[in-house]
BABAKE-415117 format. One line per field, with one value per residue (C-alpha): residue in one letter; x, y, z. Coordinates in steps of 0.02 Angstrom, whole numbers, plus 50000, padded with zeros to 5 digits. Example, Ala and Ser with C-alpha at 12.3 -4.5 7.8 and 13.67 -1.06 7.14 Angstrom:
residu	[a  s]
x	[50615  50684]
y	[49775  49947]
z	[50390  50357]
//
This chain:
residu	[m  l  f  t  k  i  k  n  k  e  s  g  v  l  l  y  g  i  t  p  p  k  a  t  t  s  t  e  k  i  k  e  i  a  e  k  t  l  n  n  l  c  s  k  d  i  d  g  l  v  v  y  d  v  q  d  e  s  a  r  t  s  e  e  r  p  f  p  f  a  s  s  l  d  p  f  e  y  a  s  q  y  l  q  r  l  p  i  p  k  i  i  y  r  p  a  g  k  f  t  r  d  e  l  s  e  w  l  q  g  l  k  m  h  g  f  y  p  i  f  v  g  l  p  t  p  d  y  v  v  k  t  s  l  n  d  a  y  k  i  w  r  e  q  h  q  e  t  s  v  i  g  a  v  t  i  p  e  r  h  a  i  l  k  d  e  d  v  r  i  i  d  k  v  n  c  g  v  s  y  f  i  s  q  c  i  f  n  v  d  y  t  k  r  i  l  d  d  l  i  i  a  c  e  n  k  k  q  a  l  p  t  i  i  f  t  l  t  i  c  g  s  v  k  t  l  h  f  m  e  w  l  g  i  h  v  p  e  d  i  k  e  e  l  k  v  c  s  s  p  v  s  r  s  l  e  i  a  i  t  i  a  k  d  l  i  q  y  c  k  e  r  s  i  p  f  g  f  n  i  e  s  v  a  i  r  k  e  e  v  d  a  s  l  d  l  l  s  t  i  s  e  l  l  k  v  n  g  f  r  t  g  v  k  k  h  q  l  a  e]
x	[58505  58441  58479  58662  58674  58625  58715  58889  58850  58850  58796  58674  58521  58366  58188  58029  57881  57716  57565  57428  57235  57112  57037  56874  56931  56814  56916  56907  56989  57110  57170  57161  57292  57411  57408  57478  57592  57672  57668  57750  57899  57923  58029  58126  58295  58241  58307  58159  57968  57926  57743  57713  57581  57473  57430  57336  57460  57309  57332  57503  57478  57327  57347  57230  57265  57274  57197  57076  57137  57071  57120  57212  57237  57353  57520  57559  57414  57418  57603  57551  57400  57394  57601  57689  57704  57828  57991  58080  58079  57945  57992  57823  57796  57731  57706  57771  57677  57505  57537  57560  57729  57624  57541  57727  57819  57671  57675  57869  57834  57740  57850  57975  57854  57835  58018  57979  58091  58008  58031  57967  57904  57841  57676  57583  57546  57636  57485  57444  57465  57609  57582  57761  57896  58013  58166  58051  57996  58181  58230  58088  58137  58330  58305  58204  58264  58441  58508  58400  58330  58370  58290  58263  58210  58177  58267  58205  58324  58230  58200  58398  58383  58278  58348  58505  58503  58455  58634  58623  58459  58548  58686  58546  58462  58599  58655  58464  58510  58448  58567  58469  58401  58267  58238  58097  58065  58218  58216  58332  58497  58585  58484  58523  58715  58702  58628  58779  58920  58877  58840  59001  59088  58969  59013  59205  59214  59137  59232  59096  59039  58919  58758  58673  58575  58433  58379  58195  58154  57977  57885  57786  57652  57541  57524  57407  57534  57665  57562  57533  57720  57748  57622  57685  57841  57958  58053  58051  58161  58085  58186  58095  57944  57915  57969  57856  57706  57738  57806  57695  57732  57766  57788  57921  58021  58003  58086  58206  58250  58259  58374  58495  58468  58508  58663  58750  58724  58785  58948  58932  58923  59067  59172  59154  59141  58960  58848  58688  58523  58380  58202  58080  57920  57754  57623  57514  57367  57386  57455  57552  57656  57654  57744  57858  57922  57949  58056  58146  58182  58236  58363  58418  58472  58579  58645  58698  58760  58869  58948  58993  58841  58748  58820  58675  58485  58399  58220  58083  57967  57802  57760  57623]
y	[49869  50008  50084  50045  50089  50274  50269  50219  50336  50181  50217  50117  50126  50078  50148  50120  50263  50255  50361  50282  50236  50367  50387  50344  50178  50013  49909  49767  49876  49947  49758  49719  49859  49821  49634  49691  49821  49677  49539  49673  49725  49543  49484  49669  49715  49862  49926  50018  50076  50260  50312  50467  50577  50659  50849  50981  51105  51202  51357  51373  51413  51511  51379  51243  51085  50944  50812  50855  50827  50687  50646  50483  50343  50408  50337  50254  50180  50098  50034  49977  49884  49832  49826  49730  49567  49662  49624  49814  49960  50079  50274  50399  50576  50662  50881  50914  51087  51013  50915  50942  50893  50757  50689  50696  50595  50453  50451  50426  50297  50203  50196  50138  49987  49947  49976  50122  50287  50467  50608  50782  50862  51055  51112  51144  51320  51460  51536  51361  51390  51289  51188  51126  51186  51079  51111  51073  50914  50869  50903  50779  50625  50670  50651  50507  50405  50449  50303  50173  50261  50396  50531  50588  50768  50829  50910  51004  51045  51162  51270  51275  51360  51498  51533  51452  51417  51223  51161  51291  51197  51035  51073  51155  50989  50883  50987  50930  50744  50710  50591  50572  50683  50620  50748  50786  50698  50731  50780  50926  50843  51021  51069  50922  50936  51134  51067  50931  51057  51175  51046  50990  51168  51179  51031  51058  51229  51169  51014  50906  50731  50746  50669  50549  50597  50505  50535  50516  50446  50410  50376  50514  50412  50550  50746  50775  50686  50810  50944  50867  50864  51026  51100  51022  51128  50975  51079  50962  51021  51072  50952  50845  50891  50915  50726  50661  50769  50697  50518  50383  50287  50428  50279  50186  50355  50421  50256  50277  50454  50401  50264  50397  50503  50373  50335  50515  50546  50366  50434  50606  50535  50408  50558  50663  50491  50558  50441  50434  50311  50312  50301  50252  50345  50249  50352  50329  50197  50148  49979  50019  50157  50062  49911  50039  50084  49912  49896  50045  49983  49819  49917  50057  49905  49815  49966  49968  49824  49847  49995  49900  49975  49816  49650  49559  49550  49511  49461  49462  49318  49381  49351  49257]
z	[55599  55548  55711  55696  55504  55557  55714  55615  55477  55365  55144  55088  55202  55106  55133  55054  55110  55109  55142  55230  55185  55207  55357  55279  55219  55306  55410  55292  55149  55257  55305  55108  55073  55208  55155  54974  55066  55167  55018  54917  55043  55117  54968  54948  55015  55148  55323  55361  55317  55307  55352  55311  55407  55255  55294  55219  55149  55037  55141  55115  54920  54822  54692  54686  54750  54588  54685  54846  55004  55125  55295  55296  55470  55587  55530  55730  55719  55534  55570  55723  55699  55521  55467  55624  55545  55428  55563  55495  55580  55545  55523  55597  55515  55646  55657  55807  55835  55826  56015  56171  56275  56361  56199  56132  56272  56257  56084  56095  56217  56111  55959  56095  56133  55938  55899  55791  55748  55753  55618  55684  55550  55511  55518  55351  55384  55450  55538  55657  55833  55882  56032  56080  55972  55868  55981  56128  56036  56018  56196  56235  56114  56185  56385  56347  56189  56141  56187  56127  55972  55820  55757  55596  55498  55337  55196  55053  54916  54826  54993  54996  54811  54878  55070  55038  55230  55215  55299  55431  55466  55460  55555  55695  55679  55708  55862  55927  55891  55735  55658  55462  55352  55211  55069  54963  54825  54704  54500  54526  54555  54550  54696  54787  54745  54809  54983  54980  54950  55044  55203  55173  55197  55342  55427  55388  55459  55626  55633  55643  55552  55410  55437  55318  55188  55135  54948  54902  54729  54683  54506  54405  54307  54246  54187  54344  54443  54380  54422  54595  54625  54578  54681  54832  54807  54714  54542  54398  54264  54118  54006  54132  54126  53951  53919  54043  53964  53798  53817  53780  53964  54084  54217  54108  54093  54279  54321  54196  54288  54440  54408  54340  54483  54603  54488  54494  54672  54714  54635  54690  54867  54833  54761  54952  55080  55117  55208  55122  55056  54971  54999  54885  54895  54833  54878  54704  54702  54521  54512  54355  54474  54627  54531  54464  54625  54680  54525  54567  54736  54682  54552  54679  54790  54651  54626  54810  54813  54659  54732  54887  54987  55017  55037  54976  54964  55154  55110  55274  55350  55389  55559  55593]
//
C-alpha cells in the first residue's frame, strides 16, 4: 500500500502522473480517454496515480506560452467519477490558496471517502489573493486526517539552484506533516543532487529523518514540447537540448535520457540511504509519447526490482 510505503520510508515507490481532459471535452470523450488510461495502467506495476491540477501560469512570465492554455476538469472529480475502477490510490493536486478553510475541509473529506491522498501546491501567480495559507491548509489536514492519510508536497530543483533554500522549504513542510515530495520534471541531474546533498546536511543538523523524494521523469517528444518545458521553468542542459533538437527520434532519445537519469539517481540514493521513488509523468496526447511513457514506467519498475526495491510486478484488476 502507498500509505504504508510512505509511512515506513520504503524506497521504490512508483507513480504515474496524468492531467485531466480539457473542461470542454464531451462526456463521451472523457469516458473514452479514461478507459484508455485504465487499460494502459491495469497491467502496470504502480503504487499510485497522480492527477495534476492544471493552472494558467502565463502571468508569471512575459514569454509567450508555447501552447495556449485551456482549463481542465477538476482532478478530484475526474479521478472519482472516471478512474475509480483502477484500484490504486490517487494523489490529487490542489492549490490550497484558491479555497476557503471550509472548502478545503470538505475536499479532504471527499478524498478520504475515496481513498485518495492530497498534495497542496502554490498559486500560479504571486499576486493572487490567498483565501487559505499553505500552513493553515496543512493544519486542517493534520487535525482531521493525519492518522489515516499521508500528504505530499512539490520540490523544484531549479528553484534551489537560484535561491538555495529548497532544503529549508522541505524541512518546514515536513514539520507541517508532509511525508514525501514529488519533484518537478528532472533533466538536470546535478540540480537534483544539490538538493539531496543540502537536505542530508540539514536533516543531520536537525537530527531529523530524511523524507521520501519522488523524482519525476517525462518524455520530450518534440522541439515544441522542449520549449514548453523550458517555459514552465524546467532546466534542460544544453547538450541534452541540442540532442533532442537534431535527433531523428526525440521520443526514443528522451526515453534513453530518462532511463540514464533514473539509473544515476537510484545509485545516488542507495549510496546515501535516501528514501526515494519515481513518478512517470504523461501529459502529452500524442500516442507515441504516451506509449514511450508506459515503456519508461515498465523499465523503471524493472530497474527498481533489480536493485532490490520492488519484489515483483503487481497487476491491477479493473473493478466492474
